[in-house]
N, C-alpha and C positions, 0 to 999 in steps of 0.2 A: 877154581878148579884148573887143574894143572894141565889138563889136555883139551884139545880142541875138535877132539870128536868122539865118539861113542866107543868104548873100552869094554870088554866081556866083565860085567859084575858092576860097573859103575851105571850112574844115570846117562840114559839115549834118548829120553823124551819126556814131555810133561803135558797133560791135555786138560783143558776146562770144560766141565758140564755146566752147560748155560741153559737157560729158557727163552735167551733173548739173543738171537745169535746176530742179528743186526747191529742190536746197541752193543753189543760185546765186540763186535769186528769195529764199531767206529771208537770206542774206549782205547784198544791195544793199538788200534793203528795211529791214533792221535798222541798216544803215549810212547810205542817203541817205534813207529814207522812200519810196522806189520804190513803185509800185503796177504790178505787172506783168499784163498782159491778153494771152493767145494768140491770134493769128490761127487762127480755126477752119477756114479754107479747107484742103481736103486738099492740093494742090497747094504750100501754104506751109511743109510739113514740120515744122509745131510752133513756127515764129518768133513770138516773144514780143516785144511792145513793152513796155518800162517809161515810166510814167507819173507826173510830177509832177503833181497835182492831174489838169486834162485835157490836160496840156501833154504829148506823147512826147518821150522824152529819151535812150533808148537801145534797142537792140535785143538781145535772148538768142535764140543760134541754136543749138538741139540740133544735135550733131556726130553724123554717121552713119558718118564715117570713122575707123578707130582712128589713122590716121597723121596726123590732122588735129590741129594743135596748139590746146591752150587758150590763148586768148589774146585782147586787144582789137583790134580794127582801126578804123582812121580812114576815114572817107569823106568825098570832096571834091565840093562841086554842081558842076557844067559846065552850060552852056547846048544841049551836044550830044555826047553820050556817046562817040558815032563818032568824030568828029572830034578829041576829047579821046584817044581810044585812038591814033589816027593821031601824033597830037603827040609823045605817050608813047614811041613806037616811033621816030620821028625823032630825039628827045632823047637816045636809048641806053638809055632803059628797055625792059621786057618786059610783055607780056600776060599774065595768069594765068589768066583768064577771057573770053572772048569777050563783048560785048555782050550783052545780052537783055532783054526786057522782063519787069517784075514787074507783072502784071494790076492796071489800077486804080491804081497807084502810079507807079509811073516805069521809067526804063530804067538798067541797070547793068551794070558791069565790075570787072574787077579788076586791078589791074597792080603792077608794083615797081620801084623805081627801079635805077640804075645800080650801086647797092651792094647789090641785092636786097631793101630795106623794103618789105615789101608796102603798099599802099594801093587803096582803092575809089575808083570814079567813080560819081557820080548824077546823072541828069537828070530833073528834078519833071516828072511828068505827074499828079499828083493828090497826091503827099505829098512835101512840101518839105524835111522832114527833121526834126530839133530843133525844137520848138515853143517851146522856151525854153534860152538859152545864158548863162552867166557869173551863175549865179543856184545859191543852194546845193543841191545835187544834182545839177546838170546839169553837162553839158560847157563848161569855159571856156579851156581852152588844149591846143595840141597840140605836141610835142616831137618831133624828129626825133633818134633815135641812131644815128650813122654813122660808118664809117671812112675815108669818102669826101668828105669835106664841101665840098673844091673842086667836084666833079663836081656835088654837090647844089645848089649855089649857081648853078650854071649849067643844071641840067635841071629844077629846078622854075618859076623863072620861065620857062622856054621854053614848059613845059606849060600855067602855071596863069596867068602876068602878074604874078607875085608880086614885091614890092618886098624888098631884102636890106638889114637894117641891122646890119651886123657890127662889132662889135668885140673885143679883145682877149679879153675875157671871155664874151661869149655873140653868137651871131647870131641875129635875130629877122626873122621873116616877115610881110609886111603886104599889104593891099588898101586902096588909095585911102587910105592914110594910116593905116588902123587895122591894129596889130598882135596878130595871133592866135598865133602860135606862133614856137618857136624851134628849136634846132638845138645837140646837143652831139658832140662827138668823141669817138668810142671810142677810149679809150686802154688802156695795158696793165692798168689797173684791171677793165677787164672782161675775165672767160673770152672765150677765142678761140670757143668753141662758141656764146655769145649773138649772136644774127645781128643785123644792123642794122633797127630796127624803128621806127613810131610809136609814142610813147607819149602817152593821152590825159588829162589831169589835169582833175578835176569839183571845182568850186567848194565848200566847205564853210563853215559856221558857225565851226568851232574845230577847227583840224588835230591839235591835241594831243589833243582828245578821240575826233575821229575814227580818228586810229590806235589809241588804244587800245582803241575799240571793236570795229575790226577784228581786232586779235590777239585779242580775248577770245573771237570770234565763230569762230576755226578759222584766219585769215589772217596774215600776218607783215608787219613792218616791216620794208622793205629798207633805206630812208634814214629814221633818224629825225627827227622834225620839226626843221626848221631855220629861220632867216630870212636869206634871200637879201638881199646888200648890195643896198641900194636896191632892194629887190623884196618880193613877198610872203612870206608863212611858207608851207613846203611840207612835202610827206613823201611818198615811195614805198612804196606796200603792193601785196601778192600776197595773192591769195584763196585760199580753201582749196584750189582746185582747181591753182593755180598762175598764174592770169592776172595779169599785173603794169599799175598804174595808178598814177597820182601825183593827190593832192590839194592844194590852195592855200587861202588865207583868200579868200573872197568879198569883192570890192568891190578886190580888191588886184592883179588879172590886170595885166599888159603893163607 
């Protein structure tokens, strides 16, 4: 990700739905050095913000519904949530949660693209999102995994105004010349029950060491550390509850 703070149209936040908040806090604190802090307002339902120093970097959401999946979600910044929701529908996506206000922070909605990949929309009204991007322990890249790549290439530029840099190997998303994410086509290697989704990647100092720590802390390594041709060293991990995320060598994004 070639910007250090959120920009309109780009990823501004990522949050994890969890059924074991204390265990989740322990795992990611050991992995990334996060400092979790719960919002004490009753209406926030135990929402917890993870910090690096004083900078907010991710959200941890206690799940109340048994059917709600334990998973990471990516949030994109928009100037007007209601206008963005209208664009989602016009472009063939779906609204999962209608726009609503978060007191003293912003306006929020949840949506999904034409292939069903969920994502979130955020309008800053006091809280811009991540105070740090592309630094060790912080969000640095987002990746769409989809079975409908051609539809995605039309949908996301229509909703967010993204540029599309597609090659035979990989498709990259950008804003104003700054690339912040990519797209992978889900083929037969992916079990059919795995839905389309957005995968957040966090920057780390040492991918191999982070993968080792994750495994020792009760997580799992889904993709062993590997160096992408002309790209960074990456790994895909799963936390003890089953949420999947990626890591990459800090400073080697894009």
